[in-house]
N, C-alpha and C positions, 0 to 999 in steps of 0.2 A: 496138588489137590487143595492144599491150604491156601495157596495164592489165588486159586479160582474162587474159593469161598470168600476170601477177603475182598476180592474184586466185586463179587456178587453183593456182599453186604455193603460195600461202598456205593454201588449203584442204587441199592435200595435206599440208602441214607440220602443220596443226592436227590433221588426222585421224590422223596418224602418231604423235602424242604419246601416251605411256603414260598410263593412267588411274590417278591416285592416289585411292583410295577410302577415306575416313575415316568410320568408323561410331561414333556416340555414342548412348548411351542407358542404360536400366535393365536389368531382368532379361530383356527381350525381345532384348537384344543379346548377353548372356553365354551361356555354355554351359548353358543351362537347358532346351533343347528335349528332346523325347523321345529317349532314347538309341537310336542305330542306327549301323551301320557304313557310312559313305560316305567314299570317298577321291577326291581330285581325279585326273582322268585323267593318267596318267604322261607323256603326250605334252606336256601343257601345264605340267608342273612347272617347266621352265626359264623360263617366261614369267609365272608367277603367284607372287608372293612375299607373305609375311605378316610383319609387323614385330612381334617380341616387344618389347612396351613396357608392362609392367604398372604403371609409375608414372612419375614425372617425372625419374628418375635416368637420363640418357641414356648413362651409361657402361656400363649393362647391356643396351642395345638391340642387337638383331641381326636379320637377315633369315633367314627359314626358309620351308619349304613349308607351306601351309595344309592342314588336315585337318578331319575332322568335329568335332574338339575343339580349339579354339584355345588354345594354351598361354598362361599368364599371365592368363587370364580366370576370373572367378568361375563356379561351377556345375559339376556333375558329370554333365551330360547331353551334348548335342551342339549344334552351331551350324550354321546354314545358309549362312553367308557364303562358305564354300569353294565351295559349289555355285553361288552367284551369280557369283563371280569367274570360274569356268570358263565359265559361260554368256556372260559379257561377252567373254572371250577368244575363244571360238568365233565370236562375232559380229564382233569387230573385228580379230582376229589381231594384236593389240598387247599389250604387257606390261600387267599389272594388278598394282598394289601395294596391298595391303590393310592397313589400320591400324584397330584396334578398341579402344575404351575404354568400359568399363561401370562405372556406379555404381548397383548394384541397389537400394540403399536411399537414394539421393540425391534431392534436389529441386533446383529451379532455383537456389537460393542456393548449394548445393554446387557446381553447375556454374560459377557465376560465380567462385567462389574457386579452382576447379581450373585448373591451368596446364599440363595435359597437351598441349593443342594446340600451345602455344608450344614445349614441349620436343621434340615430334615434328618440328615444322617446323625447328627448329634442327638436329636430327640428320639429317634427310633432305635439306634444301635449304640449310642453312647460312645465309648472309646474303642469299640470293636472295629477291626480293620479287615474283616473277612466276610461281610455279608454278600449274598448273591442277589444283585439288583439288576433289573433290565430297564433301560431308559429308552422310551420311544421319542425320538427327536423329530418334530414336525414343525419346522421353521424354515423361512426363506422368502416369504412374501415381501418383506421390507429390506431385503439384502440384494437388490438388483441395480443399485446405483453406485456412483463413486462414493467412497474409495473401495467398496467391497469387491468390485469387479476387476481390480488390477493387482498385479504383483502378488498373487496368492494371498491377498489380505484375508478373505473369508476363511480359507483353509487354515491359515496360521492362527487366527483367532479361535476357530472351533477346536483346534488341537490343544490350545491352552486350557479349554474347559475339560476336554477329554482326559488330559494328564492329571488335572485336579481330582477327577473321580477315581483314577487309578491309584492315587495315594490314599483314598478313603477305603477302598476295598475292591472286590471283584465285580465291578460295574461293567456291564455289556450294553452296547448301544445299537438300536435298530434305527437306521437312517431312512426317513421318508423323503420323497420328492414332493415338496410343498412350496412351489414358487408362484403359482397362479394368483393373480389379482386382476380385477378388471381395469386397474389403473396402470398396470405394467405393460411394457412392450415385449414383443416376442423374443427379440434378440437378447434383451436383458434377462428374461427368464431362463433362456438357454444357457447363459453363463453360469447362473447359480446351479442349474441342473448338472452341469459338467463338474462343478466343485463337489456337489453331493455324491456323485458317482465316483469321483476320485478318492473321496474319503474312505470308500469301501475297500480300497486296495492298500490302505496303510498297514494293516496287520495281516499276517498269514492265517491267524486263527479267527474264530467267530466272535471275538469281543466287539467287533464292529460288523454288523450284517445288514442285509437289505430289508427295508421296511416297505411301506406302501407308496405307490406312485399316485397320489391323490390328484395330480394334475390331469390324469386321464378321465376324471369324472367331471364332465362339462355341463352343458345347459340343462339336460334332463335330470341331472343329479343335484342341482343347486337351486336356491331361491334367493331373491334379492341380489342377484348377479354373482355372489361369491360364497354364501353359506350353504351348507349341505341340507338337502331335504331328507325325507324319510328313506327314500330309495338309496340315496347316496350314503347315508349313515349305515345302512345295512350292508352295502358293498364294502365299506371301510372296516366294519366289525369282522366280517369274514376274511378279508385280506390280511388284517392285522393278526388274526388268529393263525392263519396259514404261515405267515412270516415268522411267528414266534416258535412254532413247532416244526417248521421245515426251513431252518436257517440256511441262507446262502448269501453269496456276494451280489446277487441281483435284486434290484428293487421291483417289487411285485406290482403288476398292473391289475387292479381289482376288476376291471371290465375291459377285455381286449377288443370288444366291439365298439367301445366309445371313442370319441375323438381323442387323438393323442395330445394335441394342443388345442385348448379351447379357442374358438374363433370368434367369441363374443367379447367385445371390449367397450367399456363406457367411453374411454378415450383411446384413440389410436393416432398414428401420425397423420393419416389422411383426415380423420375426423377432427383432429386438433387444428389442422390448417383450415378446414371448412368452417369450424366454429369461430376461429380467429377472424376469418374473412367476413363472416356474417356479423360478428360483433363490431368490426371496424367499419363496415359500410355506413351505418347511421352516424358514427363518429366523424368519418370523412365527409359525409354529406352535410352535416351540421357545420363542421369546420369550414367547408367550401362556401356554404351560404353566408356565414359570418364574414369570411374574407371578401367575398364578392360584394356584400353590402358595404363593407368598409371602403373598398376601392371606389364604388359608385358614389358613395357619400363624399369621399375626398375629392373626386373630380368635380362633383356638383358644387361643392363649396368653393373650389378654385375658380370655376367659370362664373359663379355668382359674384365673386369679389371683383373680377375683371369688368363685368358689365356695370356694376354699381360705380366703379371708379370712372369708367368712360362716360357715364351719364352725368356725373358730377362735374367733369371737365367741361361738358357742353353747356350746362346751366350756370356756371359760375360767372359773375360780373367781370367786365374788363379790368385788368389790373391798372392801377394808377402808377404812372412812371414819373419819377422825380426828374426835374431839369438837370442837365449836366452841370457839374460844378465849374466855377470860373477858374481859369488858369492864366498864368502870366503870358503865355505864348499867344493867347487869343488877341486879335487887334481891338483897339478901343473903338467904341461906336463913334461915328462922325458927330462932331459938335455943330450945333447950329450956329450960323454966322449972324 
């Protein structure tokens, strides 16, 4: 009976812990969503906090209220993380602390070099090594090329970041499939998706679990080819909420009726060939014209020189020939008698 009460009290303690939500990623994490005016409910403002932490200088950090545009983040649009934190608070009635870091043009190597996680940990928890933090990993758009797609390069680099967080405390990771970019090719994106799914099988526990498959949100959920519009952001908020409270080793598809792989590309292989051919046509045409004019000019100059020389030979006066020199072998002229 005592053990049951102890277990029950432990569960109450765990459930009453505030949620420290750390979001890491590229442009899908920053303020690049379609602009709109959303504000967190005023009732929950005292229980939801957002950390201003634009870099690794902890002397500038401070807590504030989250809004549709998170200060200190790249982008001039909006962010859907304030909506997610409010949804979490309404479900748990416990404090939610939001921390967001974005490297819109970064790749896995940049994340390995980055020490933002350690800086935030030092600011929030000091020397404590037992915080309960959930990291939402939403990165992969820039990891589709050499050398990230060979010899488990991406997997090895990501594991080095994961191991660093395990030294800090009880950090769990929700891995999202976020590889889509209008500048990527299909087979490149598929390589990164395979790596992300493989990372879910590293541990038998749920310290690594499935996040959101944002690649399934295609044209009707995006604007400017790649950023999420209002509908897309709402899909992501609900999907992230479900992944946090129904953890599994599967990456969640926020909309099963959407395209699994976006079929819209600014640049594709066929499009690249066509664009290259279109660009080369005028260059080849101009080059051909210049070459043809040079050849015609060269032939004309040669013919003109021959004609001039021929005319000069016909108009020249007869040459004066000197008499032959006298030699000893020649007979003397007859003398007159």
